[in-house]
C-alpha positions in Angstrom: 0.1 0.1 -0.1 1.6 3.7 -0.8 1.3 6.6 1.2 -1.9 8.6 1.0 -1.6 12.3 -0.3 -4.4 14.2 1.0 -4.8 17.9 1.0 -2.1 19.2 3.2 -1.2 15.8 4.7 0.5 12.5 3.8 -0.3 9.5 5.4 2.7 7.3 6.0 1.1 3.8 5.6 4.0 1.6 6.4 5.0 3.8 9.4 1.3 3.5 10.7 1.3 0.6 13.2 -1.0 -2.3 13.1 -3.2 -2.5 16.2 -5.6 -4.8 15.1 -5.2 -7.7 12.6 -7.6 -10.4 11.8 -8.2 -12.9 8.9 -11.7 -14.2 9.4 -12.3 -17.6 11.4 -14.8 -19.5 13.5 -13.9 -17.6 16.5 -14.9 -14.3 15.1 -17.5 -13.4 18.0 -14.2 -13.1 20.1 -13.6 -9.7 18.3 -16.6 -8.5 16.7 -20.0 -7.3 18.0 -23.0 -7.8 15.7 -25.3 -4.6 16.0 -28.0 -5.3 13.3 -28.5 -7.4 10.2 -27.3 -11.1 9.8 -23.5 -11.7 10.1 -21.8 -15.0 9.9 -18.5 -16.8 9.1 -17.8 -18.6 5.9 -15.2 -19.9 3.9 -12.4 -17.8 5.4 -14.6 -14.5 5.3 -17.1 -12.5 7.3 -20.5 -12.4 5.5 -23.1 -9.6 6.3 -26.6 -9.6 5.2 -29.3 -7.0 5.3 -32.2 -7.3 3.3 -34.1 -4.0 4.4 -33.7 -0.4 3.6 -31.3 0.0 6.3 -27.7 -1.2 7.5 -26.7 -4.1 9.0 -24.1 -3.2 11.5 -20.8 -4.8 12.5 -18.7 -3.5 15.2 -15.1 -4.2 16.4 -15.6 -4.9 20.2 -12.4 -3.0 20.8 -12.8 0.8 21.0 -10.1 3.0 19.4 -9.3 6.1 21.2 -6.8 7.6 18.8 -7.4 8.1 14.9 -7.4 5.1 12.9 -7.6 3.7 9.5 -9.6 0.7 8.6 -8.1 -1.7 5.9 -10.1 -4.6 4.5 -10.8 -6.8 1.2 -14.6 -6.7 0.3 -17.0 -7.5 -2.4 -20.6 -8.0 -2.9 -22.1 -11.3 -2.8 -23.8 -11.7 -6.1 -26.7 -10.9 -6.9 -26.3 -8.1 -4.3 -24.5 -5.0 -6.1 -24.0 -2.2 -3.8 -23.2 -0.3 -0.6 -19.8 -1.7 0.1 -20.1 0.3 3.5 -17.5 0.7 6.5 -18.0 2.8 9.6 -15.3 4.3 11.9 -15.4 6.6 14.9 -18.3 4.6 15.2 -21.0 4.7 18.3 -24.1 3.0 18.7 -27.5 4.7 19.8 -29.1 2.7 22.5 -32.2 4.9 22.6 -32.6 4.2 18.4 -31.1 1.0 18.8 -29.3 1.7 15.2 -26.1 3.5 14.3 -25.2 6.4 16.2 -22.6 9.5 15.7 -20.3 7.9 13.1 -18.2 8.3 9.9 -19.8 6.2 6.9 -17.8 5.5 3.5 -19.1 3.1 0.7 -19.0 2.1 -2.8 -22.4 2.0 -5.0 -24.4 3.3 -2.2 -26.7 6.4 -1.7 -29.5 4.5 -3.9 -27.8 5.5 -7.2 -24.4 4.0 -7.2 -22.4 6.5 -5.9 -19.1 6.2 -3.7 -18.5 8.9 -1.1 -18.3 9.8 2.9 -20.9 11.2 5.1 -21.1 11.6 9.0 -24.2 9.7 10.5 -26.3 11.6 12.8 -23.8 14.4 12.6 -23.8 18.2 10.8 -24.6 17.3 7.3 -21.2 16.3 6.4 -21.7 14.5 3.0 -19.7 14.2 -0.1 -20.3 11.6 -3.1 -19.5 11.2 -6.2 -20.8 8.9 -9.3 -17.2 8.9 -11.4 -16.1 5.7 -9.3 -17.5 2.5 -10.9 -17.4 -0.9 -9.1 -18.0 -4.1 -10.3 -20.4 -6.2 -8.6 -18.8 -9.3 -7.4 -15.4 -8.2 -7.6 -13.2 -7.9 -4.4 -11.5 -4.5 -3.8 -9.0 -3.4 -1.0 -10.5 -0.2 0.7 -8.8 2.1 3.5 -10.8 4.6 5.3 -10.2 6.5 8.1 -9.8 10.0 9.6 -7.1 12.7 11.0 -8.8 15.1 13.0 -12.3 14.6 11.3 -9.9 15.0 7.7 -11.8 11.6 6.3 -10.4 9.9 3.5 -11.2 6.4 1.5 -8.9 4.9 -0.8 -10.0 2.1 -3.2 -7.1 -0.2 -4.9 -4.4 2.6 -4.2 -6.6 5.2 -5.4 -8.0 8.0 -3.6 -11.7 8.2 -4.1 -12.8 10.8 -1.6 -11.7 13.1 1.0 -13.8 15.7 3.2 -12.8 17.4 6.3 -15.3 17.7 9.3 -15.0 20.9 11.2 -16.4 19.4 14.3 -14.9 16.0 14.4 -15.7 12.8 16.1 -13.2 11.6 18.5 -12.6 7.9 18.9 -14.8 5.2 18.6 -15.2 1.4 17.0 -14.6 0.4 13.5 -16.8 -2.1 11.6 -19.2 -2.2 8.4 -22.4 -1.5 7.1 -24.2 -4.0 4.8 -26.9 -1.8 3.7 -29.7 -3.6 2.1 -27.0 -5.9 0.5 -24.6 -9.0 1.1 -21.0 -8.4 1.7 -17.9 -11.0 2.0 -15.1 -9.4 4.2 -11.6 -10.8 4.5 -8.0 -9.5 5.5 -9.0 -7.0 7.9 -6.4 -4.7 10.0 -6.6 -1.7 11.8 -3.8 1.0 11.8 -3.0 3.9 14.1 -2.4 6.7 11.6 0.9 7.9 11.2 1.3 11.3 9.1 3.2 14.4 8.3 2.3 17.8 6.6 2.4 17.8 2.8 3.1 20.9 1.4 2.0 21.3 -1.9 2.9 23.9 -4.8 2.4 24.2 -8.4 5.6 24.6 -10.7 4.9 26.7 -13.9 3.9 24.4 -16.8 4.7 27.0 -19.6 
């Protein structure tokens, strides 16, 4: 994985220490907390299903106090085609029994096959694009996270989306959201983000 170049920041991927690494196995419930939807282990992967117009949510049992990025391989399980979603800095709302304050990123989502990032139950933070085209059933490597509210999503080494939250969420769980879809997830790791300022300028082209 290459370093991630954000606006004014460079995420030093290899220098970012791994704080959680997991290849799915039959003991997956030791590390994961299914909050909604149907989650299970099968053939070396965690499978998430939700048939309703809502998110089936899976959290890590571990709560991460520092800024982290979640790295994982994911694909839709055909005939499912949409919403390859992850969450971080995530919290559960016991009153509504649903996802609370959290960052959410995804591919083929937002009802019109868009890719983007949003803040759930927050301040209206929302950015999407229809330019990224996901091929249903194809595995992709995704990385998502935030640095003091500077959120990013990378797919197969390409920065697909970034957005800055002026009122950032501090700490939380990481996990996944199968929103009216079926997902297969493998090779999961969480890294504490190591980064440096990234000065950028233009040189004359002509």
